[in-house]
N, C-alpha and C positions, 0 to 999 in steps of 0.2 A: 402623605408621600408630596416634598418640594417638589415643585417643578422648575426644572435649569433650561433654558433657552438659549442655544448659541447660535452666532450667525454672520458670516461674512456680511459686507456693506457695500451696496452697489451706488450707481448712478440714477436708481429710480428711488431711490430710500431717503426722505421719507414719503415724500410723493412724487407719482412719476407726470414728468414734464409733458411727456406723451400724452398719456389719456387723463391727468388732473386727479388722479384716483391714488387711495393711500397705496405705498408700495409693499413690498412681501412683509417687511417685519411688522410694520406696523398691523399688519392684516392677519399676521400669527400672533401677535401678542392679543389682539383683539379676540381671538378662536381658543388659544389654548390656556392663557389668562396665567402666565408663568411665573412665579415668588420671587424670579433672578435672572435677568438677563444678560448676558455674557456678548458684547460685539467685539469682531475683529474688520477694525477696516485697514485698508491697507497705508503703510509710517507715511508722510511726509519723507522728504529726504531728498538729497543731487540726484537731479537727472530723473525722480522720479515724477513720471507724467501722469500717472491715474490714481493720486490720491485718496483715499475716501475717509478719511481724518474728519474733514469737512460737513459730510454728509453723517456720519456718527452722531455728531454733537447735535446735526438739527433733530434726527431720531431722535434722541434721548430726548430733548426740550418739547419734541409736536407729541411725543407718547405722554410725558408730565402735563404736558397743557391742556392735551385735548382727549385724552384717555382714562392715564391713572397719575393722577397725581401724586402716589405714593408706591409710585414704580423703581424699584431697585436694578441697575440698569450700572454695569461696569463696561466701561473701553480701553480695548487694549489691541492698541495700533502694533501691527507685527510688520517688520521689513522683509518681505519677498518679494518676487516678481510674481503677479497673479495672473501670470499665463504658462508658470513653469513646474510641473507637478513635481517634479524634485524639491525644488525649493519650497512650495507651497507643503509638503507633508516633511520635511525635516523642520521647520520650523514651528509649525505647527502640533508634532506631535510633545515637543519641549513645552510649548503654553500650554495644552490638554491635561500634560502630568503635572503641572504648576497647580492649575486648576482646579483640578481631582482632589488635589492634598489640601486645599480650602476648601473644598465640598465636603470630605471626609470629615473634618473637624466641628461640624454641624452636627455630628451624630444623628442624624435624622434618615430617614430612609427618602431619596431622592432618583427622580427620572431625566433624562435630558433628552432636550425634543431639540433637530436640528433645522436649522431653515435652508431648502435645497434650491431656493430660487433667487438668491441676491448674488451678485457678485459675475465676475466672469466664469465660462463655462468651467474651467477647470478649477476655478475655486468649488462650486457649486458639486463638480464630481469628487473631491478632494472629500467632503464630508462620508460621500457611500466607502473609497476607499480607505477612511480612515475608521471608519462603522466594520469593513469587514474584517480589519483586520485587528480589530478589536484592543484599538487602543481607547474607544468610548466605547464604555460600559453600556449594552444593551440598550442601546439609543432607539428614538422613534424619529424618522424622516420625514417631514410636509413639505409640499410644494404650493407655491400659491400662483394658481392660475392667472395670465392675462384677461382682466375684465372685457377685454372685448371678446370673449371665448366660453364666458362662462358668468352665472349670474352672481350678484353676488352672494348666498349664502351657499354657492356650488364652487366657489373660488381655492377653497383649501381643502388639498387632498391627502392623503398617509401614504409614502411609497414601501413597500411591505420588500426587503432584502433579503427575506431568510427564504425565498423560490431562488435566488444568485448563490447563496450559498450551499444547498442543496443540490442545487444543480452540478456545482465544484464537485462537492461532495460524492454525488453519484458516478463521475467521470474519473473521479481518481479512485474509487471503487473495481469499476470496472480494469483501469488500467495496472494498478498493483495486483489484482485479482492475474489477468492474463501473465504477470510477470513472478508471481509463485511468492506475493508480500504477505502470508497470508494474517501476520499478526496485524499490520498495520490495515487491509479490509477492516478484522475487527475491532481496529479502534474506530476506524473511520466510519465503520456503521453504529458504533455505540454513539458515535459524536450524531449523525445521523439519525440518530430517535432521538436525544435530547432537541435540537434546534427545529424537527418536523413538527407543523402545526396540523398535517395528516394522520390521523390516526390510525389508517391504511399502511400506511407510508412508517408508523413507529413499529406497527406489529413485526411487518416485512424487515426493517430494520434490525429485530429483535431476534430473528429469525437468521439472518446474512449472518450478525456477529455471535452466535449460538454454530453454527454449522462451521465458522472459519478458525473460531476457537478450538475447533474437534483438527480443521486440517494443518493448524498450525503447530499442535500435538506431536501430531502425524509427519510432516515435514522434519520434525525432530528427532520423528523413530521414539516418542511414545506411545506404544502403539494400546497400550491398555485404559490408557487417559482418554485417546479419541476412539476407543470403541467405545467408551462408557457416554463421549457427550454427543455421537453422532447416533448410538443408540435409542438416549431422550430423546431427539431431535426426531427422529424417525417414529418413537412410540407416539410424538405429541401430535403427528399429523399423518399418521398415517391413513386416516378417514379424511382427507380433505381433497374430493376430487378435483378441486380447480388445481390444484396442486400433483397431479397424478405420474406427470414426468416427473418430478422433481422427489418426489416420493422413492419410485421406483428405482432410482440412480442411488438414495439413502440407503435404502432395501440392500444393493448389489456394494456398496461400501461397506454397510455393518458387516455384513456377511465376507466380507476381503479381508476386514479387520479383524474380526473374531479368529481368522485362519493367523492373522501376524498375533495374535495375541495368547495365542497359546505359548503355555509353559515349557521353551525350549530353546538351550543355548546354542543347537546347530540349524547350519542352514538349512530351507527348503525353497522349493519353486517359488513357493508364494514371497517370502522373504528375501530373494534373490532381483526378484522381479519388480519387487517394490523399491529395491536398493537403487537400480538400474534407473527407474523412473526419477525417484529424486534424485542420482548424479546428472539428467539429465535438464534437471528445476535446478540445480547450479550451475550448469552448463547456461544455462538461458539468463541465469542472471551476471555471466560474465566472472561466474566464481571459478575461475578454472582451478585455480590450486585443488580446492573441494573434489570438484568433480575429477578428475583425475586423481584423487586417494581415495573415494570411494572406486573409480574403474578397480581400481589394485585389489580392495577388498573383494570385489564382485568375482574379480577371476579368481582371488584366492579360494571364496567360498564355491564357488563353481567346482572346481578341484578337489575338492574337500568332500561338497554334495554326492561328487561323480561316484571316488572312490566308496564313500560309503554305500550308495545306491545297488552299485553295480560289480563292486569285489567283496565288501561287507569288511573294510578295511577300515579304521579310524584312526586319519591321518594323525590329531591333535597327541595322540596317546595309543600307539601302536598296543602297547600290552593291554587294550582293550577292546581290541579288535574280535571280531568272532571268526574271521579266517585266520588262526592262528597260525597254520604253516605260511602262510603267504607273508602274514607280518613279521613274522622268525626271517626268510628271503630278505624282503626288505633293510630289515633292521642288518643282518649280516654283508648286504652287498653297500649300504650308504651308512651305517651306524649315527645314523641322528640323533645331537643331542637328547635328553631327556624325551626320547623314542617320538619326537613329533616332528612334521616336516614341513620345511621352508616352502613357499611356492615354487621358488627355481627346485627342489629336490623331487616334490609331488608331482611336479610337471616333468622330471625322469623318469618316476617310477613309474606313469602311465604309459611314456613312450618306449622305455628299456624294461622293464620288467614286467609290466602290465599287456606291451606290447596290443594297447586298445588300438582296431584302426579306428573307428569312429573318431576317436579324439584327435588320433594322426591327420586324417584325413583332413579334417578342421584345421590345425594347423599348417599343413598342405593349399587349403584352398585359398583361391583370391580374393580379395577385395580391392574398393576402390576406394583410394585415402587421397588428403585433400595435401598440395605440394604450394610451393610460393606464389607459381603463380600460373597452377593449372591440377589435375587429376591424375591419379597412377594406379594401376592394377599393381599389388604385390600379397606376396601369398603372408596371410596373419603368422606366419612363425615370426617373416622377415619384420612386420613394423612392431611383433610383441618388443623384440630385442631392440629395436631402435629405442621405443618407448621407453623401454626397463631402463635403457642408459640414462636418456633425459631425465627419467624420475631419480635415479640414484644421483643427477649432479643438480635438483632441484630442492625445493624450500620439502617437499613432500617426503623426503628420506634421507640422504645425510649430507646434500649441498643446502647452497643459499643462495640458487638462482630462481628467478621467477619462473611460471609454469606461463609457456604462452598457448596463445587460442588456438593453434593450428594444432599443436600435441594433443589439447583436451578435446577438442573435435577429430581426430583418429582414435582417439580413446575411444570417444561416445559408439563411435561407426565399429569398433575392433567390439565393443558391447552391445552392443545390439545383435550382434554377429552370434556372439557366446551365449546368448540367452538366447536368441531364437534356433539354434541348431544344437546344443547341448543341453540346455535346460527344459525350455519349454517343447520340444519337438514329442520328443518319446511321450510325454503325459498330454500331449493332444489340448494343448491348452493356447490359447489366440492371444498373444502378449497384449493385441489392440484392445481386447475384453476387459484390461487393466480398469478401477472403476475410477482413479484417480491419476488422472492424465489432463492438459492443460483445458481440454476442450471438455471436458467433464464439470472442470472448477467453471469455467465461464457459462454454460450451461444453468448453473446454480445461481448467476448474478441474472440474468436472463428469465428467468423465471422469477424470480423475487423482485427485480426492481423495473424490467422491460425494455 
């Protein structure tokens, strides 16, 4: 494998006037013995006070005279301000692209080495930024210590930047997990597994990727796929004593997904609660259109679920109702097309035909909603009418207006009341025990990343 050395050129090259010792380029040349050297001095020019082209020529001569007469050294002066990152990076990205094309024509494997010790602080740090941004493929980065502070044999030290990238990826995983971007977390965990030199970190990263692949499916309402993936992870780690808290959470998630995966095209307590949290995740991502669309599906689904459970009425096809007498009455009163009840008609059936006190009390109850500059207590029936009118004029239904944050927030407030007071109260289910909340997702990351 060919060794390629990239280096800026400083005023201490080739020999430091301060210490009378060889500078970093010569020292590094002796240490790594590169096959090719590319030097990037600051180019001469009008009003350029700190050009280093002369130092580059002297460095080439020193290496060939003192170290290696066959050294292959290429000097590429670059016109940039050596203290301005934007200027350095933009010019070097172009220069590096050209050199990589040259190196690829070698038809041999090569490894790039970067000298982090010559040039201004901005030039030195630019190597880290260029390497981190992957403008330079898999480089090794070196610093040469001042001879006043290190023995000759200890002057060269490799800088590992993987830990910097690992830290940034981990921070991103925490951030995206909290925001509910499960697919992004999965991909970041896969990247962390690739770059980490820590076998334990690789193992944990793979586990995160597997779990968040399931979460991505769950969030997309692909329940069976999510169940299979969570069940697989649970089976693999069920006996891991160091992951007891996580395994218990996976167990609860697996059981909930099992309920969601049952073959049914009907609303249940489980899928209505899940859809509520799904809508909340959309709201937290500022996706107000989708959160409001889900709210109206939840409201419709709750009405249908309620009529089936308590009155044996099939609202999507009245002819399939177990309570045939009541179904005939509804058909005679409302004459619904295709024997199917819309949200509006289902609402009227519950109020006018069934005269359901519990649902009436719910609609008459007050809830605190958001106004432009305050909060206001208002009857649920009234806020539903308000939300319905705005829905009909928005992209969610028949109009083209965007959904406003305040309307999505009020929809989530009403949705929580609906789920708690109509869906789960009689079922004696604690909505907070739902196992795919934001805090549950963050618990996974805490357990596996720390």
